N, C-alpha and C positions, 0 to 999 in steps of 0.2 A: 970389096969396098970397106974402108976403115970407119970405125965408129968415131963420131965427133968427140972432142975432148970435153971435159967438164966445164971449162970456161966458155966454150962455144955454146954448149947446151944452156948454160945459165944466161948467156947473152940473148939467146932465142927466147927464153922464158921472160927475161926483162922486157923485151920488145912486146911480147904478148901481153904482159902486165900493163904496159903503156896503152896498148890498143884497148884492152878491157876497161881501163880507167876512162878513156875517151868515150867508149860506148856507154858506160854507166853514167857519165856526165850528161850525155845526150838523152839517156833514158829518164834521168831525174828532171831534165828540162821538160820532157813530155808529161811526167808525173805532175809537175806544177800546173800545166795546162789542164790535165784531168781534174785536179783539185779545184781549179777555177770553174770548170764546167759543173762539177758536182755541187759547188756552192750555189751556182745560178739555178740549178735544177733540184736542189735540196735532196741529193742522193747521199746515201751513207758512204763512208770511206771504204769500208770492207765489203767485198763482193766474194763470198766464200765459193760460189759456184765457178766464177771465173778463175780464181786461184787454184781450185781443184783441177780444172781443165788444163791449166798451164802445167801444173805439176805432173799430171797424167801423161802429157805429151813428151816430157823430158826423158831422154835416154832410151827411146824406143829402138834406135838403131844400134845403141851400145848398152845393152842391159846391165853389164857389169859396172857401168858408171852411173846408172840411174840413181842410186842412193846419194852419191856425192853431188850430182847435178841438182837433185831435189833439195838437198840441204842448202846448197848455195843459193838457189832461186827462192827458197823459203826466206832466207835472210834478206835477199834483195827486196822481196815483197813486203817483209816486215818493215824495212827501212823506208820503203815507198809509202806505206800507210802512215808511218810516223811523220814523214815530211808532209803528206796531205793533211793530217790532223793538225800539225803545227800551222800550216798555211790557213786552214779553215778557222782555227781558233783566233788567229790574228785578224780575220775578216769580221768576226762577230763584234757587235756594238758593245 
């Protein structure tokens, strides 16, 4: 079996990037709903226990990728908190 050429590999990565972008857009739409719920129930933006649990689950099946996955998800969660905080600030009188 022959190895795919670099162009093909990059096309596959580009496709995955588009899929990841789509999933992140869906995730941020849910974050907006979470922010609205937190505003109604007066909950804080940050939930350190939930974030720690999410990070602990990452990479269990591929330990060699765990640091990279945790770094990526840490960034995603940071951006999610930023979005939530922005939305909550807009709702304040």
